[in-house]
C-alpha positions as CSV (number, residue, x, y, z in Angstrom):
1,X,-16.1,-21.1,171.5
2,X,-14.5,-17.9,170.2
3,X,-16.3,-15.9,172.8
4,X,-14.9,-18.1,175.6
5,X,-11.4,-17.9,174.1
6,X,-11.6,-14.1,173.8
7,X,-12.8,-13.9,177.4
8,X,-10.1,-16.2,178.6
9,X,-7.5,-14.2,176.6
10,X,-8.8,-10.9,178.1
11,X,-8.7,-12.5,181.6
12,X,-5.1,-13.6,181.1
13,X,-4.1,-10.2,179.8
14,X,-5.7,-8.5,182.7
15,X,-3.9,-10.8,185.2
16,X,-0.6,-10.3,183.4
17,X,-1.1,-6.5,183.6
18,X,-2.0,-6.7,187.3
19,X,1.0,-8.8,188.0
20,X,3.2,-6.4,186.1
21,X,1.8,-3.4,187.9
22,X,2.2,-5.2,191.3
23,X,5.8,-6.2,190.5
24,X,6.6,-2.6,189.5
25,X,5.1,-1.2,192.7
26,X,7.0,-3.7,194.8
27,X,10.3,-2.8,193.1
28,X,9.6,0.9,193.8
29,X,8.9,0.1,197.5
30,X,12.0,-2.0,197.7
31,X,14.1,0.9,196.3
32,X,12.6,3.3,198.8
33,X,13.3,0.9,201.7
34,X,16.9,0.4,200.5
35,X,17.3,4.1,200.3
36,X,15.9,4.5,203.8
37,X,18.3,1.8,205.1
38,X,21.1,3.7,203.5
39,X,20.0,6.9,205.0
40,X,19.9,5.2,208.5
41,X,23.4,3.9,208.0
42,X,24.7,7.4,206.9
43,X,22.9,9.0,209.8
44,X,24.6,6.5,212.2
45,X,28.0,7.4,210.8
46,X,27.4,11.2,210.7
47,X,24.7,12.4,213.1
48,X,24.7,16.0,211.7
49,X,22.5,15.0,208.8
50,X,18.7,14.9,208.9
51,X,16.5,11.9,209.2
52,X,14.6,9.9,206.6
53,X,12.2,11.8,204.3
54,X,8.7,11.0,205.7
55,X,6.5,13.8,204.3
56,X,4.3,11.6,202.1
57,X,1.4,9.5,203.3
58,X,1.2,5.7,203.7
59,X,2.3,3.0,206.0
60,X,5.9,3.0,204.8
61,X,6.3,6.7,205.5
62,X,4.7,6.2,208.9
63,X,7.4,3.7,209.6
64,X,10.0,6.2,208.5
65,X,8.6,8.8,210.8
66,X,8.8,6.3,213.7
67,X,12.4,5.5,212.9
68,X,13.2,9.3,212.9
69,X,11.5,9.5,216.3
70,X,13.5,6.6,217.7
71,X,16.8,8.2,216.4
72,X,15.8,11.5,218.0
73,X,15.2,9.8,221.3
74,X,18.5,7.9,221.1
75,X,20.3,11.1,220.4
76,X,18.7,12.8,223.4
77,X,19.7,9.8,225.6
78,X,23.3,9.8,224.3
79,X,23.5,13.6,225.0
80,X,22.3,13.2,228.5
81,X,24.7,10.3,229.1
82,X,27.6,12.4,227.7
83,X,26.7,15.2,230.1
84,X,26.5,12.8,233.0
85,X,29.9,11.4,232.2
86,X,31.5,14.8,232.0
87,X,29.8,15.8,235.3
88,X,31.2,12.7,237.0
89,X,34.7,13.2,235.5
90,X,34.7,16.8,236.7
91,X,33.5,15.9,240.2
92,X,36.0,13.1,240.6
93,X,38.8,15.4,239.4
94,X,37.6,18.1,241.9
95,X,37.4,15.7,244.8
96,X,40.9,14.2,243.9
97,X,42.3,17.7,243.8
98,X,40.7,18.6,247.2
99,X,42.1,15.5,248.8
100,X,45.6,15.9,247.4
101,X,46.0,19.6,248.4
102,X,45.7,19.1,252.2
103,X,47.9,16.0,252.1
104,X,50.6,17.9,250.1
105,X,50.3,20.8,252.5
106,X,51.0,18.5,255.5
107,X,53.9,16.6,253.9
108,X,55.6,19.6,252.4
109,X,56.6,21.4,255.6
110,X,57.5,18.2,257.3
111,X,60.0,17.5,254.6
112,X,61.6,20.8,255.1
113,X,61.8,20.5,258.9
114,X,63.4,17.0,258.6
115,X,66.0,18.4,256.3
116,X,66.8,21.3,258.5
117,X,67.4,19.0,261.5
118,X,69.8,16.8,259.5
119,X,72.0,19.7,258.4
120,X,74.5,20.7,261.0
121,X,74.2,24.3,262.3
122,X,76.9,26.7,261.2
123,X,79.5,27.2,264.0
124,X,80.8,30.6,265.0
125,X,77.8,32.6,263.8
126,X,77.5,34.4,267.2
C-alpha cells in the first residue's frame, strides 16, 4: 500500500509541476501577445516606428512576421493612394486653370469695350 501511495504522490507532484510549467508558459505567451498588440497600436499611431520583433522561431513569431508583412502592404497601398489623390488634385487644378484663362481673356476686353462705348467722347479735341 505504501508503494501505491508513493506512486500516486509522485504522479500528483508530476502533474502539478506540469500544470505549473504550462501555466507559466501560457502567461509568457500572453505577455508577448499583449506586447505585440501594443506595438501594433503604436505603429498605427506613429508609422515611422518599426514592426513587431519576429526574429525568433515558432508559430507566434511566424504570425508576427505575417502581421509585419500586412502592415508593409497596407503602407504601400496607402502611399500609392496618396500619390493618386495628389495627381488627380493637380490635374483638376491644371484643367480648371486652363478653362478659366481663355474665359477670362474673352470677357476682359469685352468689359473694356463696353465701358468705352458708354463714356461720352471728349468734345473739341480736334
